[in-house]
N, C-alpha and C positions, 0 to 999 in steps of 0.2 A: 502495501500499499505505500501509496505517496504521501511526503510529510505535505502539510497545507504550505502555502505560499504566506514571506515571513514579507515584511515591511522593508521595502530595497534601500539600498542604501544611497546615500545623496552624492559621495564624493569619495574618491579612491586614495589609499598610501600604499606607493610603490616600493617595496621593502627587497630590495638588494641585498642576500649573500655574500661576501664575497673574499678568496684569500690569494694573495699576490695577483691582484689582476693592476698591477700601477699604469701598465702599459695601454689599458683597455677600459677603465672604470670613469676617468673622466668624459667622456664622449657619450659610455651607457649613462650617467647622470644625467646631463645636459639633454640628452635625448629622453629620459622619461621624466623629466620637468615640463615637458612640453606636449604629453601625451592628456586628451582632454577629460577634466574629472579629475585629475592627479593634484591633490594640495600637500602632500607631503612626500619627499624621497628620504628613504631611510636605509643606508647603508651600514649592515652590521659587519666588520671588519675581523673576520675571523684567524685571527692570530698569522696574519700578515707580517713577513719579515722583508717587504720592501713598502712603499709609500703610498698604499692603496688608501688609507684610511685619511691622509692628509690631502691626496687629490681629490677623492669624494667630495672633503669637505669644501676645498677651493673652488668647485664645481658647481657649489650650492645645494649637498645633502647633506643630513644631520646625520652623526655618526655614532656608532656604538661598535666599542671593540671587546673584542675575547684577546685578553693577553697571550693566552694559550688556543689553539684550533682546537675544536670542539665538536666540527663536522657540521657539514650543512643542516642537517634538520634542525641541530641547536642552536644556528644561525636563525633559519626563519622561526623559530619559536622566542627568541630572545626580541628581536624585530616587533614581531606580532604582539607581546606582551608589553612591551616598551609601548608601544601604539596605545594599545587598550586602559591602560596606568594614565594616559595622557588624556585621552578620550572620558573618562571618570573623574578625573582633576577639574576638565574644564568644564564639565557639567555644571550646571546651575544646581543650587541645593534643594533635594527634593527631586527632581527630572531625572528622566531615563539619560543616561550616555548616547550623543552620536556615535553609531558604528560605520566606520568606513569599512568599502569591500578593500581586501587584499590584494594587493598587484604582487606575485612573484616574480620575479625578475634576476635572471643569471648577469652575473659583471662583468661579461666577455662579450656583448649583443651590440657594444660603439652603438654607432647612430639608426643599427635597425631597432633599438631598444622602443621607438615610437610607434614602430608597427607591432607592439603587444596593443593598443590602442586598442582593436576589437575584441579582446579579451574582456576586457571592462565592460564593454557597450550592453549585455545581456543580464550582467549580475546588474548594474545600474538601473537596468529597466526593469526589474525583478522577476526576468524570465527562466533565469538559470541563476542557481544556487552554488556553481562551479565550473568554470570556464577551462580545459586545456589545450595549450596552441599544438598546431600541426606544422612539423616546419617544412619549408622547401625542400630540397636535395640538395645538401652545402657544395660549396664550389669547391671546396679545399678538399685535396686527396688526402687518404687516408681513413680513418674509422676502421671499429672493429667488425669481429666476425657474427655478430647478431645473435650472441651467445646469452649474453643478459638482457637484451630488448623480447627476444622469446620466451625466457623463462618470467621475466614480467608480466608479460603479455597473458601467457598462460595463466599463471597465478591468479589474475586479475578475472580472466573470463571464469575459470574454476570456481572462484569464492563470490564473484558479485554478481555475473552474467554478461559483465559489459567488455564487449571487443575492442579492447584500446587501439586504437590506428599507431599512436607514439606513447608507450605506457610509462617511459623515464623525460616524458617533457617536464622540465623544470619551469617553463612559464605558465603560469595559472592563476586565474583572480578568483576569490573565493568569497562568499556573503558570511560574516562573522556567525552564522549557523553553521555550515558547512565547517567553518576552521573549529567550532568547537566539536563537530561530529568527528573529525579527523585524530583528536588528542587522545592521547599523547602521540606526538608524533614519531615513526619508527626510526630507528638509529641509522646515522651516515646516509648512503647512499638510497637505501629502500626505501625513504619517505614518499617519493612518489607514488610508486604502485601502490602501497598501503594508504596513502591518502585515497588514491581512487576507490579502492574496495570498500573502506568504512565510509565515505560520503555515498556512494552510492545505494550503501545496505542501511543508511540512515532515511533510504526513503527520500533524498536531494534529488534536485533537479543537476545531469551533469551534460555539458554539451562539448564541443570536441569545436576548433574554430582555426581555420586556413589562417596562419601570420608568416609574413615575410620577414625570417630573422634570421639572422648568421652569427655563427658562434666559431669558436676556436674548435676544431676538428683534433682530437687524440689520435696521437698516433699509432705507430704499431713496434715502436721499442721496447726496452725491459720498463722502463717507466710508464709508459701508458698501459701494459699488460699488466703492471702489478695493479695500478688504477682499476682496473676492469676486473682483475682476481677480488677486490676491495670490494667493488660494485656488485659483482657477482654475489659475495657473503653475504653482502646486506640487503640486496631483496629475497636472498633465499631465505634470509631469517625472518624479514617481514614476513613472507607468505608462510611460513611454517605458524609461525604463531598465531595469526590468523585463521590458519586451517585449526589447531588446537583448540582454538577460541570456539569457531564452528563446531568442532566436534562436541566440545561440551556444550555448548547450549543445547545442542540435539540431543545429548543424554540427558540434560533436565528436562527438557520437556517430552521426553519419554517416561521419565520417572515421575513427573505431575499429572501426566495425561492430556497434556495441553498438544 
């Protein structure tokens, strides 16, 4: 059964988790600031060893810094909870806080970050609770062999029935209800697959949207392969946790006769 529609947000906060993106973060922030509806751009500098945070602030972003790297999921939650605290503080006494839609953007999109605007539109219009970007084929050579994508795609379909075109897409816009449904975020690189499963299973509306985005493509050297191994580990763990949860819930329903 689908959840009842909620009041649509009136503005958007762009949250950009980033680590060691000094070459790209300024252009990404500048482009994000131009997205219609965005009134806050918040960069979470996740333990960078370069000037990511400094350059993001110079470009006009608000910056929160993790002294040590905590991983993408933790950086996303840091940004979202910081925004929630601000909204509560800004609300008039006795009034409900104004909730912005949360637009998560990767730090390496550069000028193409403005093309995440179509993700925000359905959420602002109250037509979707979460939108997921479908990226075009990337222009740079490289890329992996599809093992992580295949694992995520299969797991999402098994556990939620949703056929994800690009299950690892990090560019997403969420209503506050969708964000709450996805908590707690799965650790590390499992966050996107887990988020899709949790939001769909909460009965919320999920749409995929084509966006003309271009990011840095991981190569096939040793460092890249270690990165993919970590991705596979995190996605597999997120799926396993949700598979066990589904089994436990099913067993409980059998015991109670529901």
